[in-house]
PDB file with SEQRES, HELIX, SHEET and CRYST1 records, atoms N, CA, C and O in Angstrom:
SEQRES   1 A   66  MET ALA PHE SER VAL ARG SER ALA LYS THR GLY ASP THR          
SEQRES   2 A   66  TYR TYR LEU HIS CYS LYS VAL THR GLU THR ARG GLY GLY          
SEQRES   3 A   66  LYS ARG THR LEU TYR PHE PHE SER LYS SER GLU LYS ASP          
SEQRES   4 A   66  GLY ALA LEU ASP SER ILE PRO GLU GLY TYR THR VAL VAL          
SEQRES   5 A   66  GLU SER LYS VAL THR GLY LEU PRO LEU LEU LYS LYS SER          
SEQRES   6 A   66  SER                                                          
SHEET    1 AA1 3 SER A   4  ARG A   6  0                                        
SHEET    2 AA1 3 THR A  13  THR A  23 -1                                        
SHEET    3 AA1 3 GLY A  26  SER A  34 -1                                        
SHEET    1 AA2 2 TYR A  49  GLU A  53  0                                        
SHEET    2 AA2 2 PRO A  60  LYS A  64 -1                                        
CRYST1    1.000    1.000    1.000  90.00  90.00  90.00 P 1           1          
ATOM      1  N   MET A   1       0.831  -1.181   0.005  1.00  0.00           N  
ATOM      2  CA  MET A   1       0.009   0.016   0.020  1.00  0.00           C  
ATOM      3  C   MET A   1       0.888   1.248  -0.010  1.00  0.00           C  
ATOM      4  O   MET A   1       1.798   1.382   0.808  1.00  0.00           O  
ATOM      5  N   ALA A   2       0.635   2.126  -0.917  1.00  0.00           N  
ATOM      6  CA  ALA A   2       1.452   3.342  -1.050  1.00  0.00           C  
ATOM      7  C   ALA A   2       1.116   4.358   0.057  1.00  0.00           C  
ATOM      8  O   ALA A   2      -0.008   4.418   0.555  1.00  0.00           O  
ATOM      9  N   PHE A   3       2.123   5.140   0.414  1.00  0.00           N  
ATOM     10  CA  PHE A   3       1.907   6.192   1.414  1.00  0.00           C  
ATOM     11  C   PHE A   3       0.959   7.223   0.824  1.00  0.00           C  
ATOM     12  O   PHE A   3       1.152   7.686  -0.300  1.00  0.00           O  
ATOM     13  N   SER A   4      -0.067   7.580   1.589  1.00  0.00           N  
ATOM     14  CA  SER A   4      -1.005   8.591   1.099  1.00  0.00           C  
ATOM     15  C   SER A   4      -1.228   9.656   2.167  1.00  0.00           C  
ATOM     16  O   SER A   4      -1.041   9.420   3.361  1.00  0.00           O  
ATOM     17  N   VAL A   5      -1.624  10.804   1.712  1.00  0.00           N  
ATOM     18  CA  VAL A   5      -1.920  11.925   2.599  1.00  0.00           C  
ATOM     19  C   VAL A   5      -3.156  12.635   2.040  1.00  0.00           C  
ATOM     20  O   VAL A   5      -3.321  12.771   0.828  1.00  0.00           O  
ATOM     21  N   ARG A   6      -4.027  13.089   2.965  1.00  0.00           N  
ATOM     22  CA  ARG A   6      -5.237  13.784   2.535  1.00  0.00           C  
ATOM     23  C   ARG A   6      -5.100  15.260   2.770  1.00  0.00           C  
ATOM     24  O   ARG A   6      -4.718  15.683   3.861  1.00  0.00           O  
ATOM     25  N   SER A   7      -5.405  16.057   1.765  1.00  0.00           N  
ATOM     26  CA  SER A   7      -5.271  17.514   1.866  1.00  0.00           C  
ATOM     27  C   SER A   7      -6.363  18.079   2.788  1.00  0.00           C  
ATOM     28  O   SER A   7      -7.545  17.778   2.622  1.00  0.00           O  
ATOM     29  N   ALA A   8      -5.955  18.889   3.745  1.00  0.00           N  
ATOM     30  CA  ALA A   8      -6.938  19.507   4.637  1.00  0.00           C  
ATOM     31  C   ALA A   8      -7.756  20.554   3.938  1.00  0.00           C  
ATOM     32  O   ALA A   8      -8.909  20.800   4.290  1.00  0.00           O  
ATOM     33  N   LYS A   9      -7.139  21.187   2.922  1.00  0.00           N  
ATOM     34  CA  LYS A   9      -7.820  22.287   2.202  1.00  0.00           C  
ATOM     35  C   LYS A   9      -8.835  21.763   1.180  1.00  0.00           C  
ATOM     36  O   LYS A   9      -9.965  22.249   1.125  1.00  0.00           O  
ATOM     37  N   THR A  10      -8.439  20.780   0.376  1.00  0.00           N  
ATOM     38  CA  THR A  10      -9.277  20.314  -0.734  1.00  0.00           C  
ATOM     39  C   THR A  10      -9.966  18.979  -0.434  1.00  0.00           C  
ATOM     40  O   THR A  10     -10.992  18.658  -1.033  1.00  0.00           O  
ATOM     41  N   GLY A  11      -9.401  18.210   0.490  1.00  0.00           N  
ATOM     42  CA  GLY A  11      -9.970  16.873   0.804  1.00  0.00           C  
ATOM     43  C   GLY A  11      -9.538  15.793  -0.159  1.00  0.00           C  
ATOM     44  O   GLY A  11      -9.989  14.654  -0.036  1.00  0.00           O  
ATOM     45  N   ASP A  12      -8.673  16.107  -1.124  1.00  0.00           N  
ATOM     46  CA  ASP A  12      -8.178  15.119  -2.073  1.00  0.00           C  
ATOM     47  C   ASP A  12      -7.073  14.268  -1.468  1.00  0.00           C  
ATOM     48  O   ASP A  12      -6.329  14.733  -0.604  1.00  0.00           O  
ATOM     49  N   THR A  13      -6.962  13.029  -1.918  1.00  0.00           N  
ATOM     50  CA  THR A  13      -5.915  12.120  -1.448  1.00  0.00           C  
ATOM     51  C   THR A  13      -4.796  12.079  -2.473  1.00  0.00           C  
ATOM     52  O   THR A  13      -5.041  11.971  -3.674  1.00  0.00           O  
ATOM     53  N   TYR A  14      -3.539  12.170  -1.974  1.00  0.00           N  
ATOM     54  CA  TYR A  14      -2.375  12.177  -2.811  1.00  0.00           C  
ATOM     55  C   TYR A  14      -1.457  11.043  -2.398  1.00  0.00           C  
ATOM     56  O   TYR A  14      -1.353  10.733  -1.211  1.00  0.00           O  
ATOM     57  N   TYR A  15      -0.779  10.408  -3.376  1.00  0.00           N  
ATOM     58  CA  TYR A  15       0.145   9.274  -3.136  1.00  0.00           C  
ATOM     59  C   TYR A  15       1.566   9.712  -3.438  1.00  0.00           C  
ATOM     60  O   TYR A  15       1.828  10.412  -4.416  1.00  0.00           O  
ATOM     61  N   LEU A  16       2.483   9.279  -2.568  1.00  0.00           N  
ATOM     62  CA  LEU A  16       3.900   9.636  -2.713  1.00  0.00           C  
ATOM     63  C   LEU A  16       4.598   8.718  -3.688  1.00  0.00           C  
ATOM     64  O   LEU A  16       4.449   7.499  -3.606  1.00  0.00           O  
ATOM     65  N   HIS A  17       5.386   9.302  -4.643  1.00  0.00           N  
ATOM     66  CA  HIS A  17       6.112   8.567  -5.653  1.00  0.00           C  
ATOM     67  C   HIS A  17       7.561   8.997  -5.651  1.00  0.00           C  
ATOM     68  O   HIS A  17       7.919  10.036  -5.097  1.00  0.00           O  
ATOM     69  N   CYS A  18       8.403   8.166  -6.291  1.00  0.00           N  
ATOM     70  CA  CYS A  18       9.840   8.417  -6.400  1.00  0.00           C  
ATOM     71  C   CYS A  18      10.248   8.112  -7.828  1.00  0.00           C  
ATOM     72  O   CYS A  18       9.782   7.140  -8.422  1.00  0.00           O  
ATOM     73  N   LYS A  19      11.130   8.955  -8.384  1.00  0.00           N  
ATOM     74  CA  LYS A  19      11.659   8.714  -9.717  1.00  0.00           C  
ATOM     75  C   LYS A  19      13.118   9.115  -9.725  1.00  0.00           C  
ATOM     76  O   LYS A  19      13.465  10.177  -9.209  1.00  0.00           O  
ATOM     77  N   VAL A  20      13.981   8.292 -10.300  1.00  0.00           N  
ATOM     78  CA  VAL A  20      15.407   8.587 -10.444  1.00  0.00           C  
ATOM     79  C   VAL A  20      15.637   9.083 -11.865  1.00  0.00           C  
ATOM     80  O   VAL A  20      15.304   8.404 -12.836  1.00  0.00           O  
ATOM     81  N   THR A  21      16.209  10.270 -11.969  1.00  0.00           N  
ATOM     82  CA  THR A  21      16.446  10.883 -13.291  1.00  0.00           C  
ATOM     83  C   THR A  21      17.948  11.098 -13.501  1.00  0.00           C  
ATOM     84  O   THR A  21      18.716  11.183 -12.543  1.00  0.00           O  
ATOM     85  N   GLU A  22      18.340  11.181 -14.744  1.00  0.00           N  
ATOM     86  CA  GLU A  22      19.722  11.400 -15.136  1.00  0.00           C  
ATOM     87  C   GLU A  22      19.879  12.861 -15.463  1.00  0.00           C  
ATOM     88  O   GLU A  22      19.161  13.382 -16.316  1.00  0.00           O  
ATOM     89  N   THR A  23      20.828  13.557 -14.785  1.00  0.00           N  
ATOM     90  CA  THR A  23      21.101  14.956 -15.059  1.00  0.00           C  
ATOM     91  C   THR A  23      22.568  15.109 -15.457  1.00  0.00           C  
ATOM     92  O   THR A  23      23.314  14.130 -15.445  1.00  0.00           O  
ATOM     93  N   ARG A  24      22.984  16.309 -15.803  1.00  0.00           N  
ATOM     94  CA  ARG A  24      24.377  16.563 -16.177  1.00  0.00           C  
ATOM     95  C   ARG A  24      25.307  16.249 -14.983  1.00  0.00           C  
ATOM     96  O   ARG A  24      26.450  15.836 -15.176  1.00  0.00           O  
ATOM     97  N   GLY A  25      24.817  16.445 -13.781  1.00  0.00           N  
ATOM     98  CA  GLY A  25      25.636  16.228 -12.580  1.00  0.00           C  
ATOM     99  C   GLY A  25      25.578  14.782 -12.064  1.00  0.00           C  
ATOM    100  O   GLY A  25      26.241  14.454 -11.080  1.00  0.00           O  
ATOM    101  N   GLY A  26      24.813  13.941 -12.701  1.00  0.00           N  
ATOM    102  CA  GLY A  26      24.672  12.551 -12.249  1.00  0.00           C  
ATOM    103  C   GLY A  26      23.214  12.205 -12.033  1.00  0.00           C  
ATOM    104  O   GLY A  26      22.317  12.877 -12.543  1.00  0.00           O  
ATOM    105  N   LYS A  27      22.987  11.137 -11.261  1.00  0.00           N  
ATOM    106  CA  LYS A  27      21.629  10.744 -10.986  1.00  0.00           C  
ATOM    107  C   LYS A  27      21.033  11.554  -9.847  1.00  0.00           C  
ATOM    108  O   LYS A  27      21.732  11.946  -8.913  1.00  0.00           O  
ATOM    109  N   ARG A  28      19.729  11.800  -9.939  1.00  0.00           N  
ATOM    110  CA  ARG A  28      19.021  12.590  -8.944  1.00  0.00           C  
ATOM    111  C   ARG A  28      17.690  11.925  -8.626  1.00  0.00           C  
ATOM    112  O   ARG A  28      16.987  11.482  -9.535  1.00  0.00           O  
ATOM    113  N   THR A  29      17.335  11.849  -7.346  1.00  0.00           N  
ATOM    114  CA  THR A  29      16.056  11.257  -6.949  1.00  0.00           C  
ATOM    115  C   THR A  29      15.033  12.350  -6.753  1.00  0.00           C  
ATOM    116  O   THR A  29      15.256  13.308  -6.012  1.00  0.00           O  
ATOM    117  N   LEU A  30      13.901  12.193  -7.430  1.00  0.00           N  
ATOM    118  CA  LEU A  30      12.800  13.147  -7.294  1.00  0.00           C  
ATOM    119  C   LEU A  30      11.637  12.517  -6.565  1.00  0.00           C  
ATOM    120  O   LEU A  30      11.243  11.396  -6.887  1.00  0.00           O  
ATOM    121  N   TYR A  31      11.078  13.207  -5.596  1.00  0.00           N  
ATOM    122  CA  TYR A  31       9.896  12.755  -4.855  1.00  0.00           C  
ATOM    123  C   TYR A  31       8.760  13.675  -5.231  1.00  0.00           C  
ATOM    124  O   TYR A  31       8.925  14.894  -5.281  1.00  0.00           O  
ATOM    125  N   PHE A  32       7.592  13.085  -5.498  1.00  0.00           N  
ATOM    126  CA  PHE A  32       6.416  13.883  -5.885  1.00  0.00           C  
ATOM    127  C   PHE A  32       5.154  13.185  -5.446  1.00  0.00           C  
ATOM    128  O   PHE A  32       5.138  11.982  -5.189  1.00  0.00           O  
ATOM    129  N   PHE A  33       4.081  13.979  -5.366  1.00  0.00           N  
ATOM    130  CA  PHE A  33       2.753  13.443  -4.992  1.00  0.00           C  
ATOM    131  C   PHE A  33       1.869  13.438  -6.241  1.00  0.00           C  
ATOM    132  O   PHE A  33       1.983  14.317  -7.095  1.00  0.00           O  
ATOM    133  N   SER A  34       0.990  12.439  -6.338  1.00  0.00           N  
ATOM    134  CA  SER A  34       0.079  12.320  -7.459  1.00  0.00           C  
ATOM    135  C   SER A  34      -1.291  11.916  -6.919  1.00  0.00           C  
ATOM    136  O   SER A  34      -1.381  11.296  -5.859  1.00  0.00           O  
ATOM    137  N   LYS A  35      -2.345  12.259  -7.632  1.00  0.00           N  
ATOM    138  CA  LYS A  35      -3.692  11.900  -7.191  1.00  0.00           C  
ATOM    139  C   LYS A  35      -3.977  10.433  -7.418  1.00  0.00           C  
ATOM    140  O   LYS A  35      -4.875   9.878  -6.786  1.00  0.00           O  
ATOM    141  N   SER A  36      -3.237   9.789  -8.303  1.00  0.00           N  
ATOM    142  CA  SER A  36      -3.409   8.353  -8.578  1.00  0.00           C  
ATOM    143  C   SER A  36      -2.162   7.581  -8.241  1.00  0.00           C  
ATOM    144  O   SER A  36      -1.053   8.111  -8.318  1.00  0.00           O  
ATOM    145  N   GLU A  37      -2.337   6.328  -7.868  1.00  0.00           N  
ATOM    146  CA  GLU A  37      -1.214   5.456  -7.517  1.00  0.00           C  
ATOM    147  C   GLU A  37      -0.655   4.852  -8.785  1.00  0.00           C  
ATOM    148  O   GLU A  37      -1.379   4.168  -9.509  1.00  0.00           O  
ATOM    149  N   LYS A  38       0.632   5.091  -9.077  1.00  0.00           N  
ATOM    150  CA  LYS A  38       1.292   4.653 -10.287  1.00  0.00           C  
ATOM    151  C   LYS A  38       2.554   3.840  -9.938  1.00  0.00           C  
ATOM    152  O   LYS A  38       2.850   3.618  -8.764  1.00  0.00           O  
ATOM    153  N   ASP A  39       3.280   3.406 -10.958  1.00  0.00           N  
ATOM    154  CA  ASP A  39       4.567   2.740 -10.712  1.00  0.00           C  
ATOM    155  C   ASP A  39       5.487   3.717 -10.029  1.00  0.00           C  
ATOM    156  O   ASP A  39       5.484   4.906 -10.348  1.00  0.00           O  
ATOM    157  N   GLY A  40       6.263   3.237  -9.107  1.00  0.00           N  
ATOM    158  CA  GLY A  40       7.207   4.084  -8.360  1.00  0.00           C  
ATOM    159  C   GLY A  40       6.616   4.623  -7.040  1.00  0.00           C  
ATOM    160  O   GLY A  40       7.238   5.440  -6.361  1.00  0.00           O  
ATOM    161  N   ALA A  41       5.432   4.162  -6.698  1.00  0.00           N  
ATOM    162  CA  ALA A  41       4.814   4.603  -5.442  1.00  0.00           C  
ATOM    163  C   ALA A  41       5.621   4.067  -4.249  1.00  0.00           C  
ATOM    164  O   ALA A  41       6.092   2.930  -4.275  1.00  0.00           O  
ATOM    165  N   LEU A  42       5.777   4.897  -3.201  1.00  0.00           N  
ATOM    166  CA  LEU A  42       6.528   4.529  -2.035  1.00  0.00           C  
ATOM    167  C   LEU A  42       5.595   4.131  -0.908  1.00  0.00           C  
ATOM    168  O   LEU A  42       4.487   4.655  -0.792  1.00  0.00           O  
ATOM    169  N   ASP A  43       6.058   3.179  -0.059  1.00  0.00           N  
ATOM    170  CA  ASP A  43       5.276   2.738   1.083  1.00  0.00           C  
ATOM    171  C   ASP A  43       5.401   3.660   2.316  1.00  0.00           C  
ATOM    172  O   ASP A  43       4.542   3.651   3.198  1.00  0.00           O  
ATOM    173  N   SER A  44       6.473   4.443   2.355  1.00  0.00           N  
ATOM    174  CA  SER A  44       6.663   5.323   3.510  1.00  0.00           C  
ATOM    175  C   SER A  44       7.470   6.578   3.068  1.00  0.00           C  
ATOM    176  O   SER A  44       8.009   6.647   1.964  1.00  0.00           O  
ATOM    177  N   ILE A  45       7.518   7.536   3.974  1.00  0.00           N  
ATOM    178  CA  ILE A  45       8.260   8.750   3.736  1.00  0.00           C  
ATOM    179  C   ILE A  45       9.767   8.439   3.849  1.00  0.00           C  
ATOM    180  O   ILE A  45      10.173   7.710   4.754  1.00  0.00           O  
ATOM    181  N   PRO A  46      10.585   8.976   2.953  1.00  0.00           N  
ATOM    182  CA  PRO A  46      12.021   8.759   3.074  1.00  0.00           C  
ATOM    183  C   PRO A  46      12.543   9.354   4.363  1.00  0.00           C  
ATOM    184  O   PRO A  46      12.027  10.359   4.852  1.00  0.00           O  
ATOM    185  N   GLU A  47      13.577   8.723   4.911  1.00  0.00           N  
ATOM    186  CA  GLU A  47      14.184   9.204   6.174  1.00  0.00           C  
ATOM    187  C   GLU A  47      14.749  10.619   5.989  1.00  0.00           C  
ATOM    188  O   GLU A  47      15.398  10.911   4.985  1.00  0.00           O  
ATOM    189  N   GLY A  48      14.496  11.475   6.951  1.00  0.00           N  
ATOM    190  CA  GLY A  48      14.984  12.840   6.888  1.00  0.00           C  
ATOM    191  C   GLY A  48      14.010  13.845   6.256  1.00  0.00           C  
ATOM    192  O   GLY A  48      14.346  15.017   6.082  1.00  0.00           O  
ATOM    193  N   TYR A  49      12.811  13.378   5.918  1.00  0.00           N  
ATOM    194  CA  TYR A  49      11.795  14.250   5.295  1.00  0.00           C  
ATOM    195  C   TYR A  49      10.536  14.253   6.123  1.00  0.00           C  
ATOM    196  O   TYR A  49      10.265  13.326   6.886  1.00  0.00           O  
ATOM    197  N   THR A  50       9.764  15.328   5.953  1.00  0.00           N  
ATOM    198  CA  THR A  50       8.423  15.450   6.599  1.00  0.00           C  
ATOM    199  C   THR A  50       7.502  15.954   5.518  1.00  0.00           C  
ATOM    200  O   THR A  50       7.945  16.542   4.531  1.00  0.00           O  
ATOM    201  N   VAL A  51       6.187  15.716   5.710  1.00  0.00           N  
ATOM    202  CA  VAL A  51       5.169  16.178   4.776  1.00  0.00           C  
ATOM    203  C   VAL A  51       4.553  17.440   5.317  1.00  0.00           C  
ATOM    204  O   VAL A  51       4.131  17.496   6.472  1.00  0.00           O  
ATOM    205  N   VAL A  52       4.500  18.473   4.462  1.00  0.00           N  
ATOM    206  CA  VAL A  52       3.844  19.753   4.801  1.00  0.00           C  
ATOM    207  C   VAL A  52       2.830  20.020   3.678  1.00  0.00           C  
ATOM    208  O   VAL A  52       2.924  19.461   2.585  1.00  0.00           O  
ATOM    209  N   GLU A  53       1.867  20.884   3.979  1.00  0.00           N  
ATOM    210  CA  GLU A  53       0.871  21.238   2.966  1.00  0.00           C  
ATOM    211  C   GLU A  53       0.992  22.708   2.583  1.00  0.00           C  
ATOM    212  O   GLU A  53       1.120  23.575   3.447  1.00  0.00           O  
ATOM    213  N   SER A  54       0.951  22.978   1.299  1.00  0.00           N  
ATOM    214  CA  SER A  54       1.011  24.349   0.817  1.00  0.00           C  
ATOM    215  C   SER A  54      -0.244  25.076   1.272  1.00  0.00           C  
ATOM    216  O   SER A  54      -1.360  24.615   1.032  1.00  0.00           O  
ATOM    217  N   LYS A  55      -0.056  26.206   1.924  1.00  0.00           N  
ATOM    218  CA  LYS A  55      -1.223  26.956   2.401  1.00  0.00           C  
ATOM    219  C   LYS A  55      -2.030  27.566   1.265  1.00  0.00           C  
ATOM    220  O   LYS A  55      -3.238  27.755   1.408  1.00  0.00           O  
ATOM    221  N   VAL A  56      -1.400  27.875   0.149  1.00  0.00           N  
ATOM    222  CA  VAL A  56      -2.048  28.491  -0.995  1.00  0.00           C  
ATOM    223  C   VAL A  56      -2.836  27.463  -1.814  1.00  0.00           C  
ATOM    224  O   VAL A  56      -4.019  27.665  -2.088  1.00  0.00           O  
ATOM    225  N   THR A  57      -2.187  26.365  -2.205  1.00  0.00           N  
ATOM    226  CA  THR A  57      -2.806  25.399  -3.121  1.00  0.00           C  
ATOM    227  C   THR A  57      -3.388  24.183  -2.440  1.00  0.00           C  
ATOM    228  O   THR A  57      -4.264  23.526  -3.002  1.00  0.00           O  
ATOM    229  N   GLY A  58      -2.915  23.859  -1.218  1.00  0.00           N  
ATOM    230  CA  GLY A  58      -3.390  22.666  -0.517  1.00  0.00           C  
ATOM    231  C   GLY A  58      -2.652  21.415  -0.936  1.00  0.00           C  
ATOM    232  O   GLY A  58      -2.990  20.322  -0.483  1.00  0.00           O  
ATOM    233  N   LEU A  59      -1.635  21.551  -1.804  1.00  0.00           N  
ATOM    234  CA  LEU A  59      -0.891  20.371  -2.257  1.00  0.00           C  
ATOM    235  C   LEU A  59       0.131  19.945  -1.220  1.00  0.00           C  
ATOM    236  O   LEU A  59       0.756  20.801  -0.593  1.00  0.00           O  
ATOM    237  N   PRO A  60       0.324  18.631  -1.018  1.00  0.00           N  
ATOM    238  CA  PRO A  60       1.337  18.160  -0.087  1.00  0.00           C  
ATOM    239  C   PRO A  60       2.713  18.315  -0.697  1.00  0.00           C  
ATOM    240  O   PRO A  60       2.888  18.192  -1.910  1.00  0.00           O  
ATOM    241  N   LEU A  61       3.698  18.590   0.161  1.00  0.00           N  
ATOM    242  CA  LEU A  61       5.096  18.754  -0.266  1.00  0.00           C  
ATOM    243  C   LEU A  61       5.995  17.999   0.715  1.00  0.00           C  
ATOM    244  O   LEU A  61       5.665  17.875   1.895  1.00  0.00           O  
ATOM    245  N   LEU A  62       7.129  17.496   0.225  1.00  0.00           N  
ATOM    246  CA  LEU A  62       8.138  16.894   1.094  1.00  0.00           C  
ATOM    247  C   LEU A  62       9.132  17.974   1.454  1.00  0.00           C  
ATOM    248  O   LEU A  62       9.570  18.732   0.588  1.00  0.00           O  
ATOM    249  N   LYS A  63       9.492  18.053   2.724  1.00  0.00           N  
ATOM    250  CA  LYS A  63      10.451  19.017   3.192  1.00  0.00           C  
ATOM    251  C   LYS A  63      11.490  18.299   3.983  1.00  0.00           C  
ATOM    252  O   LYS A  63      11.171  17.447   4.812  1.00  0.00           O  
ATOM    253  N   LYS A  64      12.782  18.641   3.733  1.00  0.00           N  
ATOM    254  CA  LYS A  64      13.858  18.051   4.484  1.00  0.00           C  
ATOM    255  C   LYS A  64      13.818  18.502   5.937  1.00  0.00           C  
ATOM    256  O   LYS A  64      13.699  19.694   6.218  1.00  0.00           O  
ATOM    257  N   SER A  65      13.917  17.548   6.861  1.00  0.00           N  
ATOM    258  CA  SER A  65      13.975  17.881   8.261  1.00  0.00           C  
ATOM    259  C   SER A  65      15.328  18.416   8.615  1.00  0.00           C  
ATOM    260  O   SER A  65      16.336  17.942   8.092  1.00  0.00           O  
ATOM    261  N   SER A  66      15.380  19.403   9.499  1.00  0.00           N  
ATOM    262  CA  SER A  66      16.716  19.973   9.821  1.00  0.00           C  
ATOM    263  C   SER A  66      17.235  19.392  11.119  1.00  0.00           C  
ATOM    264  O   SER A  66      18.332  19.741  11.556  1.00  0.00           O  
TER     265      SER A  66                                                      
END                                                                             
């Protein structure tokens, strides 16, 4: 079961995904939320991150913990 979070502003459910991309500097891991569960869905939040919600749009975001 993929990690999901419900938006307090809109009430929509979002699923956490991960994708590894190739850049000029090497490989980079991208984390993003989607309304549907697709390939690359994660079961939990990566270590060192927390979920916050954008006050303007209500979209969930991953933020590095300090």
